[in-house]
N, C-alpha and C positions, 0 to 999 in steps of 0.2 A: 504494500500500500504506500502511496506517495504522501508522506506527512507534510511535505512542503507545498502542497497544493493550496492555492489562495482562492478566496471567494468574497463576493460582496453580498452581505446579508443584512436583514433588519430584524433584530430581536423583538419578540412580541410580549414577553413576560419575564419577571424574575422568578426563579425557582429556589426551593430550599437548598442551602449550601452556598449561596452568594452569587451564582452565575445567572446570566441572562440566557434565555432560550430562543434560538432561531431555527430555521429549516434550511438544509442544503438543497440544491436543485434535485437531488434524487429522493428527497422526502425525509431523509434522516434528520433527527434532532441533533443540533450542535450546541454545546454548552460553552458560554463565553464569559470568562471572568471580567468584571469591571465594565460590562456593557449595560446599556439602559434601553428599555423598551421604546421603540419608535425611532431610534436613530439608525442611520446607515453606516455600516462599518466594513472595512476590508480586513479579513482575518486569514490566518494561516493555521491549518490543522496541525495539532501536536499529538493527537491520539485518535485512532480510528477503530471502531468496532462495527459489527454487522448492522446494528440498528441505531447507533449514535456515534458522535465524534466530539472531541474537545478541541478548542481553538484558542488562539491568543490574538488580540487586536493589534493589527499593524498600523491602521490609520482610521481615524474617525472622519468619515466622508461628510456626514450631515449630522451634527450633534443634536441630541434630544434637548428640548427646552429646559428640562430640570437639571441638566448636567452643570456642575459647579467645579471650581478648582479645589482639590483636596487641601486640607490644612497642613498635613504632614508631608515632608519631602520623601519619606520612606514608603508612602502609600503605594501599593501594588507590588512592592518588592518584598517587604516583610509580610508575614501571614496574619498579623493581628487584626487588621481592619478589612472590611469588604465594601463599605458603603460611603466612604468619605466623599465620593464624587456625586452623591445624591443629597439634596436638602433634607433636613431632619423630618419635616412633615411628610415628605414623599417616602422616606424610609418607613415611617409608621404605617402609611397606607399599604405599602408593599408587604410588610410583615403580617398585617391583618389578612390580606388576600392570600398569602402563603399558608397561614394557619387554616383558613377556610378550605383551601385546596387540599391540604393534607388530610383533613377530616373527611372530605368528600372522597378522595381517591383511595386513601389507605384505610380510613375508618368506615367507608361505605355509607356515609350519611348523605342523604339527598339535599337536605337543607340545614347544615350545621348551625346551631344557635350561638354564633360567635358575636360577642359584644364588642363595642368600640374599644380599641386598644388604649391602654393607659400609658401616657408618655413618661419618660424619666424626667424628674425635675431639672436635671442637668444633662446635656447631651455630650459633654466633655468632662474629663478629669473626675470620673465617677468611681473608678475601680479602687477598692480598698485592699486588693490583692493582685500581685502580678509576678510572673516568672520570667527571668532572664536566662538565656543560654549565654555561654562565654565563647568568644571566638578564639582562634589560636593565638591571636595577638593580645588576648586578655581583655578585650572590649565587650561590655554587655550588649546583648542584642536579642533578636527573635529569629526563630526558624523562618526561612523564606517561604513564599507562597507556594504551597504544594511541593516543598523540597525539604531536605534535612540540612541545608546549608545555613549557617548562622549569619544573619545580616546585622552587622554592628549598627547601632543607632546613636544619633546625637540628640534626639528629642522624641518624646512620646506624649500624646495628648489624652491618653486614657487613664493613667494613674491619678490618684488624688494628690492634693498639694503636699501632704506629708511624704509620700513616696517619691514625688518628683524633686523633693529637697535632698533626698538621700542618695538615690542611685547615681546621679552625676558626680557625687562627691566620693564615691567608692574608689579607693586606691588599689587598683588591680594590676596584676601581671598574669601571664599564662602560668597556671598551676596544674600540673598533671593530676588527673583524678577529679578535679572540680568540674562538675557537670552542669549545675544550675544554681542560680541565686534567686531565692523567692523572697519577696517583701510583702509584709502585711501591715496595714496602717491601723493604728488605734485612734483614740479620741484626740490625743495630742502627739506632737512630734516625738516626744520621749517614749511613747508607747509603740513606736514602729518596731516591728520584729523582722530581723534578717535571718534567713535560713540558708545555710551553705550546704548543698547536697553534693556529696563526694563519694567516690569509690575507694578512697583512701581512708583507712581507719584512724589515721593520725589527724588531729585538728589542724585547721589551716590558720595561718596568721592573717588577721583581718583588722583593718582600721578605717574609720571614717572620722570626720571632724564634727559630727553632731551626736547628741546623746540618743542611744537606742539600745535595744536588746538584740543579741545575736546567738545563734546556736549552730553547731556543726552536726550534720546528720550523715552518718556513714555506716559501714558494715558493723561497727561496734556499738551502734546506737546513737543517741543524741548527747552532745556535750555542750553545756552552756559556756559561751565565750564571753558574754557580757549581759548584765541585766537578768531578765527572766526568760522562761521558755514558753511564754504566752503573751498575748496582747489582750486588751480590753476594747470591745466594740460596743458602742451604745446604740441601741435601737429604741427610739423614743427616749424614755428615761431609764431603761433597763440596761445595766452593764453586763454584757456577756463576756465571760472569760473564754478565749479561743486559743487553744494550744497550737503549736506549730503544725501538727499533723491533722488537725481537725478542719472539716469543711465549714465554710460560712458563705452566705450569699455575698457576691462581690460588689453589689450596688446597694449600699446601706439605705439610701433614701427610697429606693423602690421596694426594698424589703419592708420598710415602714408602711408603704402604701398597701402591700399585700396583707400585712397584719391588720390594718384598718379595714380592708375589704372583708377579710374573714370574720372579724368581730361584728361587722355590719350584716353580713348575709347568712351566717350560720345560726340555726335555731338553738342557741345555748340556753340552758336553764340549770338551776341548782340540783336537778336530778340527772343531768346528762353525764354519760360515760363516753369519753373520747379516747380512741386508740390512735396514737401518733406513731406511724410506721416510718422508719428512716428519720428518726427525730433529731439526729445530729446533736448539737450542743444545747438544744432546747429553744430555738428561736420562736416556734409557734406555741409550744407547750407553756412557755412562760406567760403568754398573753391569754391563753385559753383557760389556764388553771383557776384564776380568780372567779370565773363565771360558771364553773361546772362542778359536779360532784367529784369526779375523778378523771385524771389523765394518766394513761398507761403509755409509756414510751418504749419503743423497740429500736435499738441501735447496736450494731455489732462491732463498729470500729472502736478499739480500746481508748484511743485519744478522745474522740468525741463523747463516748460514754462517760468517761471520767469528768469531762467538762460539763456534761448534762447534770450529773449528780451534784457538782459544785453549784452550778447556776440555779438549780431547782431546790436547793437546800431550804429555802424559806417556805416552801409549799408542803403541807402535810398530806395533800391529796394527789401527789404525783409519785408514781413508781416507775421503775425502769427494768426491762429485760435486756441485758447486754449480750445477747446471743443473736445469731442471724434470724431474720424474719422467717426464712424457710423452716427453721427448727423450732420457732416459738409459736407461730400462729396455729398450727394443727393441734396444739395441746391446750389452747386457751378455752376455758369453759365460761365464756361471757357473751353477752349480746350488746355490743356497743351501739350507741345511738349514731355516732359519727366516727368514721375512719378517715384519718388524714394521711395521705401518701405524698411524700416528697422524695421520689426515687432518684438515683443517678441517671445520667443521659441514656443508659441502656433500657430504661423503663422498668416495668415490673415483670418478674419471671412468672411463668404459667403456674408454678407451684404456689407462689405467694398469692397470686390473683385468685386462684381457686380456693385457697384457705380464707381469704378475705370474704369472698362471696358466701362461703359456708357459714360465716358468723352472722349473716343476714342483717347488716347495719341498715338503718333507714337511709343514710346519706353517706356517700363516699366523695371526699374532696381530694382531687388528684392535682398536685402541683408539678407541672412538666417543664423541662428545659429543652425538649426535643419533640417537635410536632410529628415527626415520622413514627417514633416509638409510641407517642401518645395515640396516634391514629390506630396503630395495631392494638393497643390496649382498649381503646374505645370499642372496637369491634368485638373483642373478647367479652367486655363487660355487657355490651348490648345483648350478646348471645346468651348471657347468663342472668338476664333479668334486670339490668341497670341501664336506665336511659340517661343520656347526657342532657341535662336541663339548661346548662349554660357554660360557655367557655369565654373567659376574659383574658386577653393577652396583656401582659405588662412588659414594657420595654426595659428589661434588666440590662441589656447589652447594646446601647447605642453605637452606631458606626459598624456594627457586625451583623451577620445574618441570623444570629441566635435569637430564639423566641421563647420567652417564659410565658406560661399561661396557668390560670387557676380554673379547674374544671369540676363542675358539680354534677354528680350522678345520683339519681333518685331511684330507689328500689320500686319496681312495679308490683302490682297486686298478686301476680301469679307466683307460684312457688318456684324457687330456684334450687 
């Protein structure tokens, strides 16, 4: 196949993954990074399959009216952003349309009940967590777009102010074994946590000119180099202790909006039993607990489970099972009113989903960061008697193709 063949095409839609979709003269779909629907582009094929191809833009022949200049000089080279060339309001419209498309095509819903997308309060400098790879010259950077090559950077407009004060000040040189540097921002600059991930068991010499915490994570475990092995992230007025190895939502202000949404829409009462599966450090349990009879958390990650117990210490009505959901759910003899799911990007396994359905909750709230796996699980839940009553996208990840959504499933009257 001739990968160097060139075509003039007009993309018609953005698809999940960040690409624009067009058609080649032979009818095959061609996926084009950094394209915009409605513009005419000259592209070169870089990959061909029987039914589709991938291409790169050689020239924009007729720009689409929404196209704007990206803010970052590294855009289209590093793989961190996908939509900087699209105005923020257009990003929102496209993400809502993509979620609807995934629920239709993958979830098999003819008219998915998708609500209007909730924008991020800030479209830039929103990330409280970021991961840098290190080039052979010792410069921090990101993996290139669809490549394993490290692209050194001079600026980045996604991390919050605390992180952007730290990473340019890092005194680095090439260190064999140093794979990644992860930064997590707390409430103040002194709460910023630096995690040095290395294949070398010996701790790395590390210095910056600002106060922070730092740990070395290697084959021998974690070694504290400075300060603490955790940071504190405030959601509304609640201070969450988040250890180096624990997951936390990367956009704190959107996390607050999701919390507010759940408190507004869920039928909580003093008699409610809530099961929080994949509860992490307790982000949602902390706000649900004051309004219900009991919250039961399930979290298998040791770091997050330990943080959960610390963060939930003030609540007498919260308990935790710190073993995998697959091993916990089949043995629970409860009938929860609400099950809250916040799974990783891979979604919910069939075993977990079957166990959830067997508990017969009235309501399942599914927080998704991947509309494709959400669509798969929507279809599974529908087949087992749970109807999607509403799907609300939240823009947790501006400038990228990623889509967060909160999905409410109601149990139907028939037995499941």
